[in-house]
C-alpha positions as a Markdown table, in Angstrom:
| # | Residue | x | y | z |
|---|---|---|---|---|
| 1 | Met | 11.2 | 81.9 | 57.3 |
| 2 | Thr | 12.2 | 85.4 | 56.8 |
| 3 | Val | 10.6 | 88.8 | 56.9 |
| 4 | Ile | 11.2 | 91.5 | 54.3 |
| 5 | Val | 11.3 | 95.1 | 55.7 |
| 6 | Thr | 10.5 | 98.1 | 53.5 |
| 7 | Asp | 9.3 | 101.6 | 54.2 |
| 8 | Ala | 5.8 | 100.2 | 54.3 |
| 9 | Gly | 6.7 | 97.7 | 57.1 |
| 10 | Phe | 6.9 | 94.0 | 57.3 |
| 11 | Gly | 6.0 | 91.8 | 54.3 |
| 12 | Ser | 6.7 | 88.5 | 52.7 |
| 13 | Glu | 9.1 | 87.6 | 50.0 |
| 14 | Thr | 8.1 | 89.5 | 46.9 |
| 15 | Trp | 11.0 | 88.4 | 44.6 |
| 16 | Thr | 9.1 | 86.4 | 42.0 |
| 17 | Ala | 11.9 | 85.6 | 39.7 |
| 18 | Gly | 13.5 | 83.2 | 42.2 |
| 19 | Phe | 17.2 | 83.3 | 43.1 |
| 20 | Glu | 18.8 | 82.0 | 40.0 |
| 21 | Ala | 22.6 | 82.5 | 39.7 |
| 22 | Glu | 22.3 | 84.5 | 36.5 |
| 23 | Thr | 20.0 | 87.2 | 38.0 |
| 24 | Thr | 21.0 | 87.2 | 41.6 |
| 25 | Leu | 24.2 | 87.9 | 43.5 |
| 26 | Asp | 24.7 | 86.9 | 47.1 |
| 27 | Leu | 27.6 | 88.8 | 48.5 |
| 28 | Ala | 29.6 | 88.7 | 51.7 |
| 29 | Ser | 30.1 | 92.0 | 53.5 |
| 30 | Asp | 33.8 | 91.9 | 52.8 |
| 31 | Thr | 33.4 | 91.6 | 49.0 |
| 32 | Asp | 35.7 | 93.9 | 47.0 |
| 33 | Pro | 33.4 | 95.9 | 44.7 |
| 34 | Ala | 36.2 | 96.2 | 42.1 |
| 35 | Thr | 35.7 | 92.4 | 41.5 |
| 36 | Leu | 32.1 | 93.0 | 40.6 |
| 37 | Ser | 32.2 | 95.5 | 37.7 |
| 38 | Asp | 32.0 | 92.8 | 35.0 |
| 39 | Arg | 29.4 | 90.7 | 36.9 |
| 40 | Leu | 26.6 | 93.3 | 37.3 |
| 41 | Ala | 25.1 | 93.2 | 33.9 |
| 42 | Gly | 21.8 | 91.3 | 34.0 |
| 43 | Val | 21.8 | 91.1 | 37.8 |
| 44 | Glu | 18.3 | 92.0 | 39.1 |
| 45 | Ile | 18.9 | 91.6 | 42.8 |
| 46 | Ile | 21.9 | 91.7 | 45.1 |
| 47 | Arg | 21.7 | 90.5 | 48.6 |
| 48 | Ile | 24.5 | 91.6 | 51.0 |
| 49 | Asp | 25.0 | 89.5 | 54.1 |
| 50 | Phe | 25.3 | 91.1 | 57.5 |
| 51 | Pro | 26.9 | 88.5 | 59.7 |
| 52 | Ser | 26.6 | 90.8 | 62.7 |
| 53 | Phe | 24.8 | 94.0 | 63.5 |
| 54 | Ala | 28.3 | 95.4 | 64.4 |
| 55 | Asp | 29.6 | 94.8 | 61.0 |
| 56 | Gly | 29.0 | 97.9 | 58.9 |
| 57 | Arg | 30.9 | 96.9 | 55.8 |
| 58 | Gly | 27.7 | 95.9 | 54.0 |
| 59 | Phe | 26.6 | 99.6 | 54.1 |
| 60 | Thr | 29.8 | 100.7 | 52.5 |
| 61 | Leu | 29.5 | 97.9 | 49.8 |
| 62 | Ala | 25.9 | 99.0 | 49.1 |
| 63 | Arg | 27.0 | 102.6 | 48.6 |
| 64 | Gln | 29.8 | 101.6 | 46.3 |
| 65 | Leu | 27.5 | 99.5 | 44.2 |
| 66 | Arg | 25.2 | 102.4 | 43.7 |
| 67 | Leu | 28.1 | 104.7 | 42.8 |
| 68 | Met | 29.2 | 102.1 | 40.3 |
| 69 | Gly | 25.8 | 102.5 | 38.6 |
| 70 | Tyr | 24.0 | 99.4 | 39.9 |
| 71 | Gly | 20.3 | 100.2 | 39.6 |
| 72 | Gly | 18.7 | 96.9 | 40.5 |
| 73 | Arg | 17.2 | 95.7 | 43.8 |
| 74 | Leu | 19.6 | 95.8 | 46.7 |
| 75 | Arg | 18.8 | 93.9 | 49.9 |
| 76 | Ala | 20.5 | 93.8 | 53.2 |
| 77 | Lys | 20.2 | 90.2 | 54.6 |
| 78 | Gly | 20.9 | 89.0 | 58.1 |
| 79 | His | 21.7 | 90.8 | 61.3 |
| 80 | Val | 20.4 | 94.3 | 60.7 |
| 81 | Leu | 18.6 | 96.1 | 63.5 |
| 82 | Ala | 15.7 | 98.5 | 63.3 |
| 83 | Asp | 18.0 | 101.2 | 64.5 |
| 84 | Gln | 20.1 | 100.6 | 61.4 |
| 85 | Tyr | 17.2 | 100.8 | 58.9 |
| 86 | Ala | 17.7 | 104.5 | 58.1 |
| 87 | Met | 21.4 | 103.9 | 57.4 |
| 88 | Ala | 20.5 | 101.0 | 55.2 |
| 89 | Arg | 18.2 | 103.1 | 53.1 |
| 90 | Arg | 20.6 | 106.0 | 52.9 |
| 91 | Thr | 23.4 | 103.8 | 51.6 |
| 92 | Gly | 21.3 | 102.4 | 48.8 |
| 93 | Phe | 19.4 | 99.4 | 50.1 |
| 94 | Asp | 15.8 | 99.0 | 49.0 |
| 95 | Glu | 14.8 | 96.5 | 51.7 |
| 96 | Val | 16.1 | 94.4 | 54.5 |
| 97 | Glu | 15.6 | 90.7 | 55.1 |
| 98 | Ile | 15.5 | 89.5 | 58.7 |
| 99 | Ser | 14.7 | 86.3 | 60.5 |
| 100 | Asp | 11.3 | 85.7 | 62.1 |
| 101 | Glu | 13.1 | 85.7 | 65.5 |
| 102 | Leu | 14.5 | 89.1 | 64.9 |
| 103 | Ala | 11.1 | 90.4 | 63.7 |
| 104 | Ala | 9.6 | 89.1 | 67.0 |
| 105 | Arg | 12.2 | 90.9 | 69.1 |
| 106 | Gln | 12.0 | 94.1 | 67.1 |
| 107 | Pro | 8.3 | 94.4 | 65.9 |
| 108 | Gln | 7.2 | 96.3 | 62.8 |
| 109 | Glu | 6.6 | 99.5 | 64.8 |
| 110 | Gln | 10.3 | 99.8 | 65.6 |
| 111 | Trp | 11.1 | 99.6 | 61.9 |
| 112 | Leu | 8.3 | 101.9 | 60.8 |
| 113 | Ala | 9.7 | 104.6 | 63.3 |
| 114 | Arg | 12.7 | 104.8 | 61.0 |
| 115 | Ala | 10.8 | 104.7 | 57.7 |
| 116 | Gln | 11.0 | 108.4 | 57.3 |
| 117 | Trp | 14.8 | 107.9 | 56.9 |
| 118 | Gly | 15.3 | 110.8 | 54.5 |
| 119 | Ala | 14.0 | 113.4 | 56.9 |
| 120 | His | 16.3 | 112.7 | 59.9 |
| 121 | Asn | 19.8 | 112.8 | 58.6 |
| 122 | Tyr | 22.8 | 114.7 | 60.0 |
| 123 | Gln | 23.3 | 116.7 | 56.8 |
| 124 | Ala | 19.7 | 117.9 | 56.7 |
| 125 | Arg | 19.9 | 119.1 | 60.3 |
| 126 | Leu | 23.0 | 121.0 | 59.5 |
| 127 | Arg | 21.3 | 122.8 | 56.7 |
| 128 | Gly | 18.2 | 123.5 | 58.9 |
| 129 | Gly | 15.9 | 121.5 | 56.7 |
| 130 | Ser | 15.0 | 118.0 | 55.8 |
| 131 | Ala | 16.2 | 115.8 | 53.0 |
| 132 | Thr | 14.0 | 113.6 | 50.9 |
| 133 | Gly | 14.4 | 109.8 | 50.8 |
């Protein structure tokens, strides 16, 4: 089983369309976004795999997809830690999918502590204010 993490906390799978090949893309963190430009039409959800919490390439890929105009649902899947949640949201992810085991080690409160991700970024601190998420 897996747990879906959003700004509201832990939840169950809410993707009701299923994971059909024509509406879903599952990507490795080392995917070259240039190879995706002709594959994004009609895609409703993209899941980017995080094979290790130390592998940040998925954050870069998410940002590049958003800059390419992808407006669908974007999910980080795998080894993402609560401390990385704010970065995931800032780079364009809508949600994070983690294992039940990780959810037990890092309970909902740890994730919720980072749910105000837009208010605690480096750029906002430099400006002396806060950013919105």
